[in-house]
C-alpha positions in Angstrom: 43.0 59.1 5.8 39.8 57.0 5.5 36.5 57.1 7.1 34.1 54.3 7.5 30.5 55.0 7.1 27.6 53.3 9.1 24.5 52.0 7.8 22.7 55.2 8.5 25.3 57.3 6.6 27.0 58.7 9.6 30.7 58.5 10.2 31.5 56.0 13.0 35.3 55.3 12.7 38.3 57.1 11.4 41.2 55.0 10.5 44.7 55.5 9.1 47.7 57.7 10.1 47.3 61.5 10.5 48.0 63.4 7.4 48.0 67.3 7.0 44.5 68.4 7.6 43.3 64.8 7.0 43.8 65.0 3.3 44.7 61.9 1.1 48.3 60.7 1.3 50.1 60.6 -2.2 51.6 57.4 -3.2 54.1 59.0 -5.8 55.1 62.6 -5.8 55.3 62.6 -9.6 51.7 61.6 -10.0 50.2 64.1 -7.7 46.9 65.7 -9.1 46.2 68.5 -6.7 46.2 72.3 -6.1 48.3 72.0 -3.0 50.9 69.3 -2.0 52.3 69.3 1.6 55.8 67.8 2.2 57.3 67.0 5.5 61.1 67.6 6.1 62.1 65.9 9.4 65.6 67.5 9.4 67.6 69.3 12.1 71.1 68.7 11.3 71.7 72.5 10.7 70.7 73.5 14.2 73.4 75.1 16.4 71.3 75.6 19.6 68.6 73.3 20.7 67.6 70.2 18.4 64.2 68.7 18.0 62.6 70.5 15.0 62.9 67.1 13.0 59.7 66.2 14.9 57.9 69.2 13.8 56.2 67.7 10.8 54.7 64.9 12.8 53.4 67.0 15.6 52.0 69.6 13.1 50.2 66.8 11.3 48.7 65.6 14.5 47.7 69.3 15.5 46.3 69.8 11.9 43.8 67.0 12.3 41.9 69.5 14.4 40.9 70.9 11.2 40.3 67.7 9.2 37.1 66.5 7.7 36.1 69.5 5.9 36.9 68.1 2.4 36.7 70.4 -0.6 34.0 72.5 1.0 36.8 74.6 2.7 36.5 76.4 5.9 34.5 79.6 6.9 36.7 82.3 8.7 34.3 84.1 10.9 37.0 87.0 11.6 37.5 87.5 7.7 33.8 86.6 7.0 34.6 84.7 4.1 35.1 81.0 3.2 38.5 79.7 2.3 40.0 76.9 0.1 36.6 75.8 -1.3 37.1 73.4 -4.1 41.0 73.4 -3.4 42.4 69.9 -3.9 45.1 69.1 -1.4 47.4 66.0 -0.7 50.1 65.0 1.7 53.2 64.0 -0.1 54.8 62.4 2.9 58.1 63.2 4.4 61.5 63.5 2.7 63.5 60.3 3.5 66.2 61.8 5.7 69.4 59.9 5.9 71.2 60.3 9.4 74.2 62.6 9.4 74.6 62.7 5.5 74.1 66.4 5.2 74.5 67.1 1.5 72.7 63.8 0.5 69.8 65.2 2.5 69.8 68.5 0.7 69.8 66.9 -2.6 66.8 64.7 -1.7 65.0 67.9 -0.4 65.7 69.7 -3.6 64.6 66.6 -5.8 61.3 66.2 -3.8 60.3 69.9 -4.1 61.2 69.9 -7.8 58.9 66.8 -8.3 56.1 68.5 -6.5 56.6 71.6 -8.7 56.6 69.6 -11.8 52.9 68.4 -11.1 51.8 72.0 -11.0 50.7 71.7 -7.3 51.7 74.5 -4.9 54.4 73.1 -2.7 54.2 73.6 1.1 57.0 72.3 3.0 57.0 71.7 6.8 60.3 71.4 8.7 62.6 70.8 10.2 65.1 73.4 11.0 65.6 76.5 8.7 68.6 75.2 7.0 66.4 73.1 4.8 64.9 76.3 3.2 68.0 76.6 1.2 67.7 73.2 -0.7 64.0 74.0 -1.0 64.4 77.5 -2.7 67.1 75.7 -4.9 64.3 73.8 -6.6 62.7 77.2 -7.6 65.7 79.0 -9.0 66.9 79.6 -12.7 64.3 82.2 -13.2 63.5 85.5 -11.5 62.4 84.9 -7.8 62.0 87.1 -4.8 62.0 85.7 -1.2 60.2 86.9 1.9 61.5 85.6 5.1 59.5 85.8 8.5 62.0 85.3 11.4 63.5 86.6 14.7 66.8 86.0 13.1 68.6 87.3 9.9 70.2 84.1 9.1 72.6 85.8 7.0 76.0 84.7 8.5 78.4 83.9 5.7 80.6 81.4 7.6 81.1 80.5 11.3 84.0 78.2 12.3 84.2 77.0 8.8 80.6 76.2 8.3 78.5 77.7 5.5 75.4 75.6 5.8 73.2 75.9 9.0 70.1 77.5 10.2 72.2 80.6 10.7 73.2 81.3 7.0 70.7 79.6 4.8 69.5 83.3 3.6 73.0 84.0 2.7 73.3 80.9 0.6 69.9 81.7 -0.9 71.1 85.2 -1.9 73.7 83.3 -4.1 71.3 81.3 -6.1 70.8 82.2 -9.7 67.6 84.3 -10.3 67.2 85.4 -6.7 66.5 89.1 -6.7 64.9 90.8 -3.7 65.1 89.3 -0.4 63.0 90.8 2.5 63.6 89.9 6.3 60.5 90.5 8.3 60.2 90.4 12.1 63.9 90.6 13.0 64.8 91.4 16.6 67.8 89.2 17.9 71.0 90.6 19.1 73.9 90.4 16.8 77.4 89.2 18.0 78.8 90.5 14.6 77.6 93.4 12.4 78.9 92.0 9.2 75.6 90.0 8.3 73.6 93.1 8.7 75.9 95.2 6.6 76.1 92.5 4.0 72.4 92.0 3.5 71.8 95.9 3.3 74.7 96.2 1.0 73.0 93.7 -1.3 69.7 95.6 -1.2 67.8 93.3 1.1 65.0 94.9 3.1 65.0 94.3 6.9 61.7 95.0 8.7 62.3 94.8 12.6 59.7 93.2 14.8 59.2 96.6 16.6 58.1 98.1 13.3 55.2 95.7 12.9 54.2 96.0 16.5 54.2 99.9 16.3 52.9 100.5 12.8 50.9 97.3 11.9 51.5 94.4 9.8 49.4 95.6 6.9 51.5 99.0 6.6 54.8 97.1 7.0 54.0 94.6 4.2 52.6 97.3 1.9 55.8 99.1 2.2 57.9 96.1 0.8 59.3 97.1 -2.6 58.0 93.9 -4.1 58.7 93.2 -7.8 56.7 91.4 -10.4 58.8 88.3 -9.9 57.1 85.1 -8.2 57.6 85.0 -4.5 58.7 82.3 -2.2 57.9 82.8 1.5 59.7 81.1 4.5 58.2 81.3 7.9 60.4 80.7 10.9 57.9 80.0 13.9 60.3 82.0 16.2 59.1 85.2 14.5 56.2 85.0 16.9 56.4 85.8 20.7 57.6 82.9 22.6 54.4 83.4 24.7 52.4 82.3 21.6 54.8 79.8 20.2 57.3 78.5 22.8 57.9 75.2 21.0 61.0 76.4 19.1 64.7 75.8 19.4 65.8 79.4 19.4 63.2 81.7 21.2 63.8 85.4 21.4 62.2 87.9 23.6 59.6 90.2 22.2 58.0 89.3 18.8 54.8 89.5 16.9 51.3 88.1 17.5 49.5 85.5 15.6 47.2 88.3 14.2 50.2 90.2 13.1 51.5 87.4 11.3 48.2 86.3 9.9 47.7 89.9 8.6 51.1 90.0 7.2 50.7 86.7 5.2 47.2 87.7 3.9 48.6 91.2 2.8 51.6 89.6 1.1 49.5 87.0 -0.7 47.2 89.7 -2.0 50.3 91.8 -3.3 52.4 89.2 -5.1 52.3 85.6 -6.7 53.3 83.1 -4.1 54.8 79.9 -5.7 55.4 78.1 -2.5 56.2 78.4 1.2 57.6 76.7 4.2 57.1 76.6 8.0 60.1 75.7 10.0 61.7 75.5 13.4 58.7 74.0 15.3 60.4 71.9 18.0 57.6 70.3 20.0 59.5 69.0 22.9 60.1 72.7 24.0 56.4 73.4 23.8 54.2 74.3 26.6 52.1 71.7 28.3 49.2 72.7 26.2 51.1 71.9 22.9 50.0 75.2 21.2 52.9 75.7 18.8 52.1 73.0 16.3 48.5 74.1 16.3 49.5 77.7 15.8 51.7 76.6 12.8 48.8 74.5 11.3 46.3 77.4 11.5 48.8 79.8 9.8 49.2 77.4 7.0 45.4 77.5 6.3 45.3 81.3 6.8 48.1 81.6 4.2 46.7 79.2 1.7 43.3 80.8 2.0 44.8 84.2 0.9 46.8 82.6 -1.8 43.9 81.0 -3.5 41.6 83.9 -2.8 44.0 85.9 -5.1 44.0 83.2 -7.7 40.3 83.3 -7.9 
């Protein structure tokens, strides 16, 4: 993203394609020199209901341009009464080059792209795409102890359905099998279950399940404070359908009920203050199911800034 400056020093034209929050576009993932690197994953081959989340990265980029132009001065959050992301260098790593219908090649590309970002020392922020892509993302973090916190309306812990073990309905089950993955927390769950086996398997492994109703009744801060987090680094995955569909209708599998934007913001801030976040993703934004106001990508973009602000506040 580039700005042209007039003779009087004022901005007169903005040229170039949208990037996440208007930050520079990286030419080579291996040469990134930044604190945060965004990565789009236009993948929805794992969807078993309504497809369309492959367009999520593009529309969230467009929506995030509402927050562009701040540069390294950061933003002032009047509700939190503090500046966020001052001096934090951010770049857009572009999109993973998804190949049509080649499921496992795409998984490998996702893992390699995230691993390349991690090798630079930048905090990787992935934007999907359906929730199946979180499995190959987390695969790039494993080998050493890792805990995972999932915000979602659905447990996504099915082992196998009609012979399929890789979809947006079982990525958390596959993540639980990766080396080094310890505690898994599922936050905001509220869907009805056709089979009780996924719930029993999750609880039997020691996973923690926090229903959406618990957050609504007790508050997000209380719910997150009660998570039995360890000292291990934490990866966070955010399915936009954890929010009420009245707030985020643009998703492929909306569920009645859910939490508010403020619930999720408070939960993310509380989590960032409790543990070391090594990366996160935002998935399942399907723009063509959005309201005419196109609010879901903008909500997703704002939550990304909220979470990043809390992560770097803790680092400071």
